[in-house]
C-alpha positions in Angstrom: -32.7 10.9 26.0 -32.4 14.1 23.9 -32.3 13.8 20.1 -28.6 14.1 19.0 -29.5 16.7 16.3 -31.1 18.9 18.9 -28.0 18.7 21.1 -25.6 19.4 18.3 -27.6 22.3 17.0 -27.7 23.8 20.5 -23.9 23.4 20.7 -23.4 25.1 17.3 -25.7 28.0 18.3 -23.7 28.6 21.5 -20.4 28.3 19.6 -21.2 31.4 17.7 -20.2 33.3 20.8 -16.4 32.9 20.9 -16.2 33.7 24.6 -18.7 30.9 25.5 -17.1 28.0 27.5 -18.7 24.6 27.2 -19.3 22.4 30.3 -20.9 19.0 31.0 -20.3 17.7 27.5 -19.2 14.2 28.6 -22.7 13.3 29.6 -23.7 13.2 25.9 -21.6 10.1 25.7 -24.3 8.3 27.8 -26.9 8.8 25.0 -27.5 5.6 23.0 -29.0 7.6 20.2 -25.6 9.2 19.5 -24.1 5.7 19.0 -26.9 4.6 16.7 -26.3 7.7 14.5 -22.6 7.1 14.6 -23.1 3.5 13.5 -25.4 4.6 10.6 -22.6 6.9 9.4 -19.8 4.4 9.7 -21.6 1.4 8.4 -21.5 2.3 4.6 -17.8 3.1 4.8 -15.8 0.1 3.7 -12.9 1.1 5.9 -15.2 0.6 8.9 -15.1 -3.1 8.2 -11.3 -3.2 8.5 -10.3 -5.3 11.6 -8.5 -3.6 14.4 -5.7 -5.4 16.4 -8.3 -7.5 18.2 -10.1 -8.5 15.0 -13.2 -6.5 16.1 -15.5 -5.6 13.1 -18.6 -3.5 12.6 -20.7 -6.7 12.1 -20.4 -7.6 15.8 -22.0 -4.4 17.1 -25.3 -4.6 19.0 -27.4 -2.5 21.4 -26.0 -4.7 24.3 -22.4 -3.8 23.4 -23.3 -0.1 23.1 -24.9 -0.2 26.6 -21.8 -2.0 28.0 -19.6 0.7 26.3 -21.6 3.5 27.9 -21.2 1.8 31.3 -17.5 1.8 30.9 -17.6 5.5 30.0 -19.7 6.3 33.0 -17.3 4.6 35.3 -14.3 6.1 33.3 -12.8 2.7 32.9 -13.0 2.8 29.1 -9.6 2.5 27.6 -9.0 2.8 23.8 -6.9 0.0 22.3 -3.7 0.7 20.4 -4.2 1.3 16.7 -2.7 -1.1 14.2 -0.2 0.6 11.9 0.2 -0.5 8.3 1.8 1.1 5.2 -0.6 0.5 2.3 1.2 2.6 -0.3 4.2 4.7 -1.2 4.2 8.3 -2.1 7.4 10.1 -3.3 9.4 7.0 -2.1 8.2 7.7 1.4 6.0 5.2 3.3 2.7 6.7 4.4 1.4 5.1 7.6 -2.3 4.3 8.1 -3.6 3.6 11.7 -6.5 1.3 12.1 -8.7 1.4 15.3 -11.0 -1.3 16.5 -14.7 -0.7 15.8 -15.7 0.3 19.4 -13.0 3.0 19.4 -14.2 4.2 16.0 -17.8 4.5 17.4 -16.7 6.5 20.4 -14.5 8.7 18.2 -17.4 9.4 15.8 -19.6 10.6 18.7 -16.7 12.7 20.0 -16.2 14.1 16.5 -19.8 15.2 16.1 -19.7 17.0 19.5 -16.4 18.7 18.9 -17.3 19.7 15.3 -20.4 21.4 16.5 -18.3 23.5 18.8 -15.3 24.3 16.6 -16.6 24.4 13.1 -18.4 27.8 13.4 -15.1 29.4 14.5 -12.8 27.9 11.9 -11.3 30.2 9.3 -12.9 30.6 5.8 -9.4 30.0 4.4 -9.2 26.5 5.8 -10.6 23.8 3.5 -9.3 20.4 4.6 -11.4 17.8 6.5 -14.4 20.2 6.8 -18.1 19.9 5.9 -18.9 21.2 2.4 -15.2 22.0 1.8 -12.7 20.2 -0.2 -9.7 20.6 -2.6 -11.9 22.3 -5.2 -13.2 24.9 -2.8 -9.6 25.7 -1.9 -8.5 26.0 -5.5 -11.5 28.2 -6.4 -10.6 30.5 -3.5 -7.1 30.8 -5.0 -8.4 31.4 -8.4 -10.8 34.1 -7.2 -8.7 36.0 -4.7 -5.0 35.7 -5.7 -5.5 38.1 -8.7 -2.4 40.2 -9.3 -0.1 38.2 -6.8 3.6 38.8 -7.5 4.9 35.9 -5.4 3.7 32.6 -4.1 4.9 31.2 -0.8 4.3 27.4 -0.8 4.4 25.6 2.5 3.9 22.1 3.9 4.4 21.1 7.6 6.9 18.3 7.9 5.3 15.1 9.3 2.5 17.1 10.8 0.3 14.3 12.1 3.3 12.7 13.9 4.4 16.0 15.5 1.2 17.4 17.0 2.1 18.3 20.6 -0.4 16.8 22.9 0.0 19.4 25.6 -0.5 22.3 23.2 -3.5 20.6 21.7 -5.1 19.9 25.1 -4.4 23.5 26.1 -6.2 24.7 23.1 -9.2 22.5 23.8 -9.3 23.7 27.4 -9.8 27.3 26.2 -13.4 26.4 25.2 -14.1 23.2 27.1 -14.3 23.0 30.9 -15.1 19.3 31.2 -12.1 17.2 32.4 -13.9 13.9 31.8 -14.1 14.7 28.1 -10.5 16.1 28.0 -9.3 12.9 29.7 -11.0 10.8 27.1 -9.2 12.7 24.3 -6.0 12.2 26.2 -6.6 8.4 26.2 -7.0 8.4 22.5 -3.9 10.5 21.9 -1.8 8.2 24.2 -3.3 4.9 23.2 -0.2 3.9 21.2 0.2 1.8 18.1 1.2 -1.8 17.1 3.5 -2.2 14.2 4.8 -5.6 13.1 3.6 -7.2 16.3 5.5 -4.7 18.5 3.7 -2.2 20.7 4.8 1.5 20.7 3.8 4.3 23.0 2.7 7.7 21.5 4.0 10.9 23.1 3.1 13.2 20.2 1.0 13.1 17.1 -2.5 11.9 16.2 -3.3 8.6 14.4 -3.4 9.0 10.7 -6.7 7.5 9.6 -8.3 8.1 13.0 -11.8 9.5 12.8 -11.2 12.3 15.3 -7.6 13.1 14.1 -8.6 15.4 11.2 -10.7 17.6 13.4 -8.1 17.7 16.1 -5.5 18.8 13.4 -7.8 21.6 12.3 -8.2 22.8 16.0 -4.4 22.8 16.2 -3.8 24.6 12.9 -6.5 27.1 13.5 -3.9 28.9 15.5 -1.8 29.2 12.4 -4.9 30.5 10.4 -5.5 33.2 13.0 -1.8 34.2 13.0 -1.7 34.5 9.2 -5.0 36.4 9.0 -3.7 38.9 11.5 -0.4 39.1 9.7 -2.2 39.7 6.4 -4.3 42.4 7.9 -1.2 44.2 9.3 0.7 43.7 6.0 -2.1 45.1 3.8 -1.6 48.8 2.8 -3.5 51.1 0.5 -7.1 51.0 -0.6 -6.4 50.4 -4.3 -3.3 50.4 -6.4 -2.1 53.6 -7.9 -3.3 54.2 -11.5 -1.0 55.4 -14.2 -1.8 59.0 -15.2 -1.8 58.0 -18.9 -4.4 55.3 -18.3 -6.6 57.7 -16.3 -6.3 60.4 -18.9 -7.3 58.0 -21.8 -10.2 56.6 -19.7 -11.4 60.1 -19.1 -11.3 60.9 -22.8 -13.2 57.8 -23.6 -15.9 58.6 -21.1 -16.2 62.2 -22.5 -16.6 60.8 -26.0 -19.3 58.4 -24.9 -21.2 61.1 -23.1 -20.9 63.4 -26.1 -22.1 60.7 -28.5 -25.2 60.0 -26.3 -26.1 63.7 -26.4 -25.5 64.2 -30.1 -26.4 60.8 -31.6 -29.8 61.7 -32.9 -28.6 65.0 -34.5 -25.4 64.0 -36.3 -25.2 62.5 -39.7 -24.3 58.9 -40.6 -20.7 59.9 -41.7 -20.2 61.8 -38.4 -21.3 58.7 -36.4 -18.8 56.5 -38.2 -16.1 59.1 -37.6 -16.8 59.3 -33.9 -16.9 55.5 -33.5 -13.6 55.3 -35.3 -12.1 57.9 -32.9 -13.4 55.8 -29.9 -11.8 52.6 -31.3 -8.5 54.4 -31.6 -8.7 55.6 -28.0 -9.6 52.1 -26.8 -6.7 50.5 -28.7 -4.3 53.1 -27.2 -5.8 52.4 -23.7 -5.1 48.7 -24.0 -1.4 49.4 -24.6 -1.0 50.7 -21.0 -1.2 49.0 -17.6 -4.0 50.4 -15.6 -2.1 50.3 -12.2 1.5 50.6 -11.1 2.8 47.0 -10.8 5.2 47.7 -8.0 3.4 50.4 -6.0 5.2 50.9 -2.7 2.0 52.1 -1.2 -0.1 49.0 -2.0 0.4 45.6 -0.4 -1.8 42.5 -0.1 -1.4 39.0 1.2 -3.8 36.1 0.6 -3.8 32.7 2.3 -5.4 29.3 1.7 -4.8 26.1 3.7 -5.7 22.5 3.1 -4.8 20.3 6.0 -1.0 20.7 6.5 -0.4 22.4 3.1 -0.8 26.1 2.5 -0.1 28.7 -0.1 0.2 32.5 0.2 -0.1 35.0 -2.6 1.8 38.2 -2.0 1.5 41.6 -3.8 4.8 43.0 -2.7 8.6 42.4 -3.1 10.5 39.2 -2.9 12.3 40.4 0.2 8.9 40.9 1.9 7.9 37.4 0.8 11.1 36.0 2.3 10.4 37.8 5.6 6.8 36.4 5.7 8.2 32.9 5.2 10.8 33.5 7.9 8.2 34.8 10.4 5.8 31.8 9.6 8.7 29.4 10.2 9.5 31.0 13.5 5.8 31.0 14.6 5.3 27.3 13.8 8.5 26.4 15.7 8.0 28.5 18.7 4.2 28.4 19.3 3.1 25.1 17.8 6.4 23.1 17.8 6.1 22.3 14.1 8.6 22.5 11.3 8.1 23.6 7.7 9.4 21.1 5.1 12.6 22.7 3.8 12.3 21.3 0.3 8.6 22.4 -0.1 8.8 25.8 1.6 9.3 27.6 -1.7 9.0 31.2 -2.9 7.9 31.2 -6.5 7.4 34.2 -8.9 3.8 34.2 -10.0 4.8 34.1 -13.6 6.1 30.6 -13.0 4.1 27.6 -11.8 3.5 27.0 -8.0 2.2 23.5 -7.0 -0.7 23.2 -4.7 -3.0 20.2 -4.3 -1.5 18.6 -7.4 -2.4 21.6 -9.6 0.0 24.1 -11.2 -1.0 27.7 -10.3 0.2 30.7 -12.2 -0.8 34.4 -12.6 -1.1 34.8 -16.4 0.1 37.8 -18.3 -2.0 37.9 -21.4 -2.0 41.0 -23.7 -4.1 39.4 -26.4 -7.4 41.2 -27.1 -10.8 39.7 -27.6 -13.7 41.1 -29.4 -16.7 42.4 -27.4 -20.4 42.4 -28.4 -20.2 46.2 -29.0 -17.5 45.7 -31.6 -14.7 46.9 -29.3 -11.8 44.9 -28.0 -10.5 44.3 -24.5 -7.5 42.5 -22.9 -8.2 38.9 -22.0 -7.0 37.8 -18.6 -4.1 40.0 -17.5 -2.8 39.2 -14.0 -5.6 36.7 -13.3 -4.9 33.3 -11.6 -5.1 30.2 -13.8 -5.0 26.5 -12.7 -3.3 23.9 -14.9 -3.0 20.1 -15.0 0.7 19.2 -14.6 1.9 17.0 -17.4 3.7 14.6 -15.1 0.5 14.0 -13.1 -1.5 12.3 -15.8 1.7 10.6 -17.1 2.3 9.2 -13.6 -1.4 8.2 -13.3 -1.1 6.1 -16.5 2.1 4.5 -15.4 0.7 3.7 -11.9 -2.4 2.1 -13.5 -0.1 0.0 -15.7 -1.9 1.3 -18.8 1.3 2.9 -20.4 4.9 2.1 -21.0 7.5 4.7 -22.1 9.5 3.5 -25.1 13.3 3.9 -25.7 12.7 7.1 -27.7 10.3 8.5 -25.0 7.2 7.5 -27.0 4.0 6.6 -25.3 2.9 3.0 -25.7 -0.5 1.9 -24.4 -0.4 -1.6 -22.9 -2.8 -4.2 -21.6 -3.3 -4.5 -17.8 -2.7 -8.2 -16.8 -4.6 -8.0 -13.5 -7.8 -7.2 -15.4 -7.6 -9.9 -18.1 -9.7 -12.4 -16.1 -12.4 -10.0 -15.2 -15.8 -9.8 -16.8 -16.0 -7.6 -20.0 -18.4 -5.1 -18.4 -16.4 -5.0 -15.2 -13.2 -4.1 -17.2 -15.0 -1.4 -19.1 -16.6 0.1 -16.0 -13.3 0.2 -14.2 -11.6 2.1 -17.0 -14.6 4.5 -17.1 -14.5 5.1 -13.4 -10.8 5.8 -13.4 -11.1 8.3 -16.3 -14.2 10.0 -14.7 -12.4 10.3 -11.3 -9.3 11.8 -12.9 -11.3 14.2 -15.0 -13.5 15.2 -12.1 -10.5 16.2 -10.0 -8.9 18.3 -12.7 -12.1 19.9 -14.1 -11.1 23.3 -12.8 -7.9 23.4 -15.0 -7.7 25.9 -17.8 -5.8 23.3 -19.9 -8.1 20.3 -19.0 -8.3 19.5 -22.8 -4.8 17.9 -22.5 -6.5 15.0 -20.6 -7.8 13.8 -24.0 -4.4 12.2 -24.5 -4.9 10.5 -21.1 -8.3 9.3 -22.3 -7.0 8.0 -25.6 -4.2 6.1 -23.9 -6.7 4.5 -21.6 -8.9 3.6 -24.6 -6.2 1.7 -26.4 -5.1 0.1 -23.1 -8.7 -1.2 -22.7 -8.7 -2.5 -26.3 -5.4 -4.3 -25.7 -6.7 -5.7 -22.5 -9.6 -7.2 -24.4 -7.2 -8.4 -27.1 -5.1 -10.2 -24.5 -8.1 -11.7 -22.9 -9.5 -13.2 -26.2 -6.0 -13.7 -27.8 -7.2 -11.7 -30.7 -5.7 -8.9 -32.9 -6.6 -5.4 -31.9 -8.4 -4.7 -35.2 -10.8 -7.6 -34.5 -11.5 -6.4 -31.0 -12.4 -2.9 -32.2 -14.9 -4.5 -34.6 -16.2 -6.9 -32.1 -16.9 -4.3 -29.4 -18.2 -1.5 -31.7 -21.8 -0.6 -31.1 -23.4 2.3 -33.0 -19.9 3.4 -34.1 -18.6 3.6 -30.5 -16.7 1.2 -28.2 -19.2 -0.4 -25.8 -20.5 -3.5 -24.1 -24.1 -4.9 -24.5 -25.5 -6.9 -21.6 -28.8 -8.3 -20.5 -30.7 -7.1 -17.4 -34.2 -7.9 -16.1 -35.3 -4.7 -17.9 -33.9 -6.0 -21.2 -30.7 -5.3 -23.2 -28.5 -2.4 -21.9 -25.4 -0.8 -23.4 -22.4 0.8 -21.5 -20.1 2.8 -23.7 -16.5 3.8 -23.2 -16.5 7.3 -21.9 -16.7 10.0 -24.6 -14.9 13.3 -24.6 -16.0 15.6 -21.7 -13.5 18.5 -21.9 
């Protein structure tokens, strides 16, 4: 049997040619080595131990079961079981379903995912960041920060109930463009039509992909790759002009400054100290006047740009153009999604926002800043700070909601913040309580580390600190002042504990931003 890595590398190499059509892929599902690698990948994931509707768990897997599974696949008698649907949490007062497959189905899906990813990953858009190797929310946000400079309008978009409305026939039609292997296509059909069980009732599935399914994120990217191609083509057609038109006054002043610099370089050794000071003074006056002018025409009718970033079923577009043009772009996108992909934009989230105001994407506020303040440069001149650059911000309500969700904060009658103890942690070990608080703070800080105003999270950290102290106070039925003294080590809040290597100390997380 061929090594899976060799097979996958070969598929990736062939996928570079977009006209290449893949055949005889199904036979890779007969390779035991693929299942062993899939098992090794799934085993560390806690969710892999979640029971499916038949109570099947990862612990019951064996070589014998894998060989039996392969025989079913060879005979094409393998049938995925319906997924179990649960609603683990609420978001925006809307129940978010999670579909749980049994472990055999997870194993087959993981092998399928590896094969399909090798074929489709090389052709995916650089503007797509969700559910892809080495891409995440931060890579999407960094692209926005680096490429949306000067945007006048933001078009925010989210596809309504995307995973529930993936059209199976459209998806399979897209797969068939590159894959000519009906056995493999039929297997994917089986997963799409396996159905789900909710509250002991079985339901058939005629559209959509299981949320939480191993193969679903990749299939969603294959589906929305069509949207990526459409927007990229639209952006290419929309773009106009090589660069924005410069103001004559700005170009004139820039020319004078360059002439002065050249003259100074030629004459510097021959002129007196007083003349040097006078020329430098003249140069400063020219620089100061230059900074009072925009370099380019803000609404140049001969310059248009459109930038696009997508994460899963959310996207944002930055437009250098008029509001009317932005509205037309949104209208065309809505029509394309409805007519070609049978999807609908969420009406309440398909917003057009002026870039001077905050647009929301991936729980960050995004704004193009207008900053005329000057900063001093090493050569003693001054320049404008960050005019028309994109900045990312932590939304105030996000860290407030996080504290409320954790139960670490209550809002008083006069809107004052009041840190409170967390009852469900009181009976835990001291070190366990401290580590939980530290992990929660670290996780929240890590997500918002790209924000220009990340320093505001110090109020989040301080609230968590006093909630921790009050949790210890409740545990020991002791005043807060005594707790602060009891747990103070080297002037900091911490826990001392004994390990086989001797005494160790874990401190409450210090300021990081």
